[in-house]
C-alpha positions in Angstrom: 35.9 -2.8 -28.9 33.6 0.2 -28.6 30.0 -0.2 -29.5 27.7 2.7 -30.1 24.5 1.0 -29.0 22.7 0.3 -25.8 21.8 -3.2 -24.7 19.1 -3.9 -22.2 18.2 -4.4 -18.5 16.6 -7.6 -17.2 13.3 -6.3 -15.8 10.0 -7.3 -17.2 8.7 -4.2 -19.0 5.2 -5.7 -19.7 3.2 -8.4 -17.9 0.1 -9.6 -19.5 -3.2 -9.7 -17.5 -3.7 -13.3 -18.6 -1.5 -15.7 -20.5 -2.3 -16.1 -24.2 -2.3 -19.6 -25.5 0.0 -19.9 -28.5 -2.4 -22.2 -30.4 -5.2 -19.7 -30.2 -3.5 -17.1 -32.2 -0.5 -18.7 -34.1 0.4 -21.5 -36.4 3.6 -23.6 -36.0 5.3 -21.3 -38.5 7.4 -18.2 -38.5 6.6 -14.8 -40.0 9.8 -13.1 -41.0 9.5 -9.3 -41.0 12.0 -7.5 -43.2 12.2 -3.7 -42.7 14.3 -0.9 -44.0 15.4 1.7 -41.3 16.6 4.9 -43.0 17.4 8.5 -42.4 19.9 10.5 -40.4 20.3 11.8 -36.8 17.4 14.2 -37.4 14.9 12.3 -39.5 14.2 8.5 -39.0 12.0 6.4 -41.3 10.7 2.8 -41.1 9.6 1.0 -44.2 8.2 -2.5 -44.7 10.4 -4.3 -47.2 9.1 -7.9 -47.4 7.2 -10.6 -45.5 8.4 -14.2 -45.5 6.8 -17.4 -44.2 9.2 -20.0 -42.7 8.3 -23.5 -41.7 7.9 -24.0 -37.9 8.3 -21.6 -35.0 11.4 -22.0 -32.8 10.9 -19.2 -30.3 9.0 -19.1 -27.0 5.4 -20.3 -26.8 4.6 -18.8 -23.4 4.9 -15.3 -21.9 4.1 -14.1 -25.4 3.2 -10.6 -24.5 6.0 -10.1 -22.0 9.4 -8.6 -22.5 12.4 -9.7 -20.5 14.5 -6.7 -21.7 13.4 -3.4 -23.0 15.7 -3.1 -26.0 16.4 -0.1 -28.3 13.3 -1.0 -30.2 10.2 -3.1 -29.9 7.7 -5.0 -32.0 4.2 -5.4 -30.8 1.8 -7.8 -32.5 -1.9 -7.2 -31.8 -4.9 -9.3 -32.8 -7.2 -7.3 -35.1 -10.1 -9.6 -34.0 -10.0 -8.7 -30.3 -7.2 -6.0 -30.0 -5.2 -8.2 -27.6 -1.5 -7.9 -27.6 -0.4 -11.5 -28.6 3.3 -11.1 -29.0 6.1 -8.7 -28.2 9.8 -8.6 -29.2 12.7 -6.3 -28.3 15.8 -5.6 -30.3 18.7 -3.3 -31.0 20.0 -2.4 -34.5 23.1 -1.3 -36.3 21.0 1.6 -37.7 20.5 3.0 -34.2 24.3 2.7 -33.5 25.0 4.5 -36.7 22.8 7.4 -35.7 25.3 8.3 -33.0 28.2 8.6 -35.5 29.5 11.8 -37.1 28.4 10.4 -40.5 24.8 10.5 -39.5 25.0 14.3 -39.0 25.5 14.9 -42.7 24.5 11.7 -44.6 21.3 9.7 -45.0 21.7 5.9 -45.1 19.5 2.9 -45.0 19.9 -0.4 -43.2 18.3 -3.9 -43.5 16.6 -5.3 -40.4 15.0 -8.7 -40.0 12.8 -9.9 -37.1 11.0 -13.1 -36.4 7.5 -13.5 -34.9 5.1 -16.4 -34.7 2.9 -16.7 -37.9 -0.6 -15.5 -37.1 -3.8 -17.4 -37.9 -5.8 -14.3 -38.5 -5.0 -10.6 -39.5 -2.8 -8.8 -37.0 -1.6 -5.2 -36.4 2.2 -4.9 -36.1 3.8 -1.9 -34.5 7.5 -1.2 -34.7 9.0 1.4 -32.4 12.5 2.9 -32.1 13.8 4.5 -28.9 16.5 7.1 -28.2 19.0 7.0 -25.3 16.4 8.6 -23.1 13.9 5.8 -23.8 11.7 8.1 -25.8 10.0 6.9 -29.0 11.7 8.6 -32.0 9.7 6.9 -34.7 7.1 4.1 -35.1 5.3 2.3 -37.9 2.0 0.4 -37.7 0.9 -1.9 -40.4 -1.5 -4.8 -40.9 -0.5 -8.3 -41.9 -3.0 -10.7 -43.4 -1.7 -14.3 -43.2 -3.6 -15.0 -46.4 -1.7 -12.4 -48.3 -0.4 -14.1 -51.5 2.7 -11.9 -51.6 4.1 -13.4 -48.3 7.1 -15.2 -49.8 7.6 -18.8 -48.7 11.2 -19.8 -47.9 13.0 -22.7 -46.2 10.9 -25.5 -47.7 13.6 -26.6 -50.1 17.3 -26.1 -50.8 17.9 -25.6 -47.1 21.5 -24.8 -46.1 23.1 -28.0 -44.7 23.6 -28.0 -40.9 24.8 -30.3 -38.2 23.3 -30.6 -34.7 26.2 -30.0 -32.3 24.5 -29.8 -28.9 21.2 -31.5 -28.0 18.7 -29.9 -25.5 17.0 -32.2 -23.1 13.6 -30.8 -24.0 13.4 -29.4 -27.6 9.9 -28.1 -26.9 11.3 -25.7 -24.3 14.8 -24.7 -25.2 16.9 -21.8 -26.6 18.1 -22.4 -30.1 21.4 -21.1 -31.4 22.7 -21.3 -34.9 26.3 -20.9 -35.7 26.8 -19.6 -39.3 30.0 -19.9 -41.3 31.4 -16.8 -42.8 34.6 -16.8 -44.9 35.0 -20.5 -44.9 35.2 -22.2 -48.3 33.8 -25.7 -49.0 37.2 -27.1 -48.3 37.3 -25.5 -44.8 34.0 -26.9 -43.4 35.8 -29.3 -41.0 37.8 -26.4 -39.7 34.6 -24.4 -39.2 32.9 -27.2 -37.3 36.0 -27.5 -35.1 35.7 -23.7 -34.4 32.0 -24.2 -33.5 32.9 -26.9 -31.0 35.6 -24.8 -29.4 33.1 -21.9 -29.1 30.4 -24.2 -27.5 33.0 -25.5 -25.1 34.0 -22.0 -24.1 30.4 -20.9 -23.6 29.6 -23.8 -21.4 32.7 -23.2 -19.3 30.9 -20.0 -18.1 28.1 -19.9 -15.6 25.2 -19.9 -15.8 25.5 -21.5 -19.3 27.5 -24.4 -17.7 24.8 -25.4 -15.3 21.9 -24.8 -17.8 23.5 -26.2 -21.0 20.8 -28.8 -21.2 18.4 -26.0 -22.1 20.2 -25.1 -25.3 19.9 -26.7 -28.8 22.8 -25.7 -31.0 23.3 -26.2 -34.8 26.2 -25.4 -37.2 24.9 -24.0 -40.5 27.5 -24.9 -43.2 27.2 -21.8 -45.4 30.2 -21.7 -47.8 32.0 -18.7 -49.2 33.8 -18.3 -52.5 36.8 -16.9 -50.8 38.4 -17.5 -47.4 38.5 -14.7 -44.8 36.6 -11.4 -44.6 36.9 -7.9 -46.0 39.3 -5.4 -44.5 38.5 -2.0 -46.1 41.4 -0.2 -44.4 43.8 -2.5 -46.2 41.9 -2.4 -49.5 40.9 -6.0 -49.1 37.4 -7.0 -50.3 36.4 -10.7 -50.2 33.5 -12.6 -51.8 32.0 -14.3 -48.8 28.6 -15.7 -47.8 27.6 -12.7 -45.8 29.8 -9.9 -47.1 31.1 -9.2 -43.6 33.9 -6.6 -43.0 35.9 -4.8 -40.5 36.0 -1.0 -40.1 32.3 -0.7 -39.4 31.6 3.0 -38.7 35.4 3.4 -39.4 36.3 1.5 -36.2 39.1 -0.9 -37.2 38.1 -3.8 -34.9 34.3 -3.6 -35.5 33.4 -6.6 -37.5 29.8 -6.8 -38.8 27.6 -7.7 -41.8 25.0 -5.3 -43.1 23.3 -8.1 -45.2 20.7 -9.3 -42.8 18.3 -10.5 -45.5 21.1 -12.7 -46.9 21.9 -14.0 -43.4 18.3 -15.0 -42.8 17.9 -16.5 -46.3 20.9 -18.8 -45.5 19.1 -19.8 -42.2 15.7 -20.3 -43.8 14.4 -23.8 -43.0 16.9 -24.4 -40.2 15.9 -24.5 -36.5 17.2 -21.1 -35.2 16.5 -18.1 -33.1 19.8 -16.7 -31.8 22.7 -16.3 -34.2 26.5 -16.6 -33.8 28.5 -15.9 -36.9 32.1 -17.3 -36.9 34.4 -15.3 -39.3 37.4 -17.1 -40.6 40.1 -14.5 -39.9 43.0 -13.9 -37.5 42.4 -10.2 -37.5 41.1 -9.4 -34.0 37.5 -8.1 -33.7 33.8 -8.8 -33.4 30.5 -7.3 -32.6 27.2 -8.2 -30.9 23.7 -6.7 -31.3 20.9 -7.6 -29.0 18.4 -10.1 -30.5 20.1 -9.7 -33.9 23.4 -11.5 -34.2 27.0 -11.6 -33.0 30.2 -12.1 -35.0 33.6 -13.1 -33.8 37.0 -13.6 -35.4 38.2 -17.2 -34.9 42.0 -17.1 -35.7 43.6 -15.9 -32.5 44.0 -16.7 -28.9 41.3 -14.2 -28.0 38.7 -16.0 -30.1 37.1 -17.9 -27.2 36.7 -15.0 -24.7 35.5 -12.7 -27.5 32.8 -15.0 -28.8 31.5 -15.4 -25.2 31.6 -11.7 -24.6 29.7 -10.9 -27.8 27.1 -13.6 -26.9 26.7 -11.7 -23.7 25.6 -8.7 -25.8 23.5 -10.4 -28.5 21.7 -13.0 -26.3 22.0 -11.6 -22.8 21.5 -7.9 -23.4 24.6 -7.1 -21.3 26.4 -3.8 -21.7 30.1 -3.3 -21.9 31.6 -2.6 -18.5 34.8 -0.9 -19.6 35.5 2.9 -20.1 37.1 4.9 -22.8 36.4 8.5 -21.6 33.4 10.8 -21.3 33.0 11.9 -25.0 29.7 11.2 -26.9 27.9 9.7 -23.9 25.1 7.2 -24.4 24.1 7.1 -20.7 22.6 10.0 -18.8 21.9 10.7 -15.1 18.2 11.2 -15.7 17.8 7.8 -17.5 18.4 4.4 -16.1 20.1 2.0 -18.6 18.1 -1.0 -19.4 21.2 -3.2 -19.5 20.9 -5.5 -16.5 24.6 -4.9 -15.5 24.8 -1.1 -15.7 23.2 1.7 -13.6 23.3 5.5 -13.5 21.5 5.4 -10.2 18.6 7.2 -11.9 16.1 5.2 -9.8 16.1 4.5 -6.1 16.2 0.7 -6.7 19.5 -0.8 -7.8 18.9 -3.8 -10.1 21.3 -6.0 -8.3 20.4 -4.8 -4.8 20.0 -8.4 -3.6 23.6 -9.2 -4.5 24.8 -6.0 -2.7 23.0 -7.2 0.5 24.5 -10.6 0.1 28.0 -9.1 -0.3 28.4 -10.6 -3.8 28.4 -7.3 -5.6 28.6 -3.5 -5.1 28.7 -0.3 -7.1 31.9 0.3 -9.0 32.1 3.5 -11.0 33.0 3.2 -14.7 31.2 1.3 -17.4 29.3 1.8 -20.7 32.5 3.5 -22.1 32.3 6.2 -19.4 34.6 6.8 -16.5 32.1 8.7 -14.5 28.3 8.5 -14.0 27.8 4.8 -14.8 28.3 2.0 -12.3 28.8 -1.7 -12.7 28.5 -4.4 -10.0 32.0 -5.9 -9.7 35.6 -4.9 -10.4 36.1 -7.4 -13.2 33.9 -9.4 -15.5 33.8 -11.1 -18.9 31.9 -8.0 -20.1 34.9 -5.8 -19.0 38.0 -7.7 -20.1 39.1 -10.7 -22.1 41.4 -11.7 -19.3 38.6 -12.2 -16.7 37.6 -15.9 -16.9 34.0 -15.5 -15.7 30.9 -13.4 -15.9 30.5 -11.4 -12.6 27.7 -12.2 -10.1 25.5 -9.5 -11.6 25.8 -10.7 -15.2 25.4 -14.4 -14.0 22.1 -13.5 -12.3 20.8 -11.5 -15.3 21.7 -14.4 -17.7 20.1 -17.0 -15.5 16.9 -15.0 -15.2 16.8 -14.6 -19.0 17.4 -18.3 -19.6 14.6 -19.1 -17.1 12.3 -16.6 -18.9 12.7 -18.5 -22.2 12.7 -22.0 -20.9 10.7 -22.4 -17.6 7.0 -23.0 -17.7 5.0 -19.9 -16.7 2.6 -20.2 -13.8 
């Protein structure tokens, strides 16, 4: 399905002069940052909505000021005591996708956005930046967070949504944590949901490099129940009362399945050990969606379920771009700007990201990708990011995913 967002390239965009020690600046807690992004294709605004304190921190504790991928937006956390950058995070959003739609040309809308950073010990300055398709900053917001602020809401300390641990990492102090979330499953359908989770895990670990590195993943299944089974299908006039209010027809694309209720999502996850999110939607209507460092959704009721959930995880976790083409209308890639997805290039720079694989004869330059027939190149003819029928990630995507997994889990020197 077509996505109107850009997902990133696997090159470190920032390398700290020295490695910050986590315990010098942060507590073992999470600061949840809730923002509202609003506007239209001309005027963009960023507003602070709410700050939330969650027990424990489940993200990385090293390479805190580095970014493995650039993202469509970034968060920079700077110590107000010594002005040192102590944490950085990259992301993409539905809001930025929506800005490329026709609706954004004549309507102003707002979108919820939620990001997780380590909880600071002392006051910090937080800067949020949004980028356009040419990597230019189109808006930013800088605000101060005082960890002693009495209006930082505490969550996740009681009434935690029940969850099961489905896959155990060999070292839980240095692993990648994934939470499956049930959407459109009633309380009577939890066994069915857990079975779908296990199928999805099996499919993910059938793909390299996840197969070889599965010991670096900790995976839980959050048992969030819905009042009604299924999901909403606006084009058919069907609206369901579900845990996350998900629906098809996002941006009027019939197969685009999303939820706009990110605060509700993270409230359901509060108190559980999570960082990356896979939402399984109890429907046999084909569709899904994946947003880098936000979440992905997949339908579960058809034969394409397993390849789709892996493909969407390639987006939401790996920052991989779609490698198929629709045509050349409404381009998101331009000859003067190199995509930051690790598996796409416009040849805007002399260096090709997967040049080592070209020299080894494992990849090349195949024109067509990022929804465009011309002007964007991928590394191989076929890949899981190109078609559901291809059983593997290509060599370029495997290399990018392995580098990302190593970034999160290997000890820095």
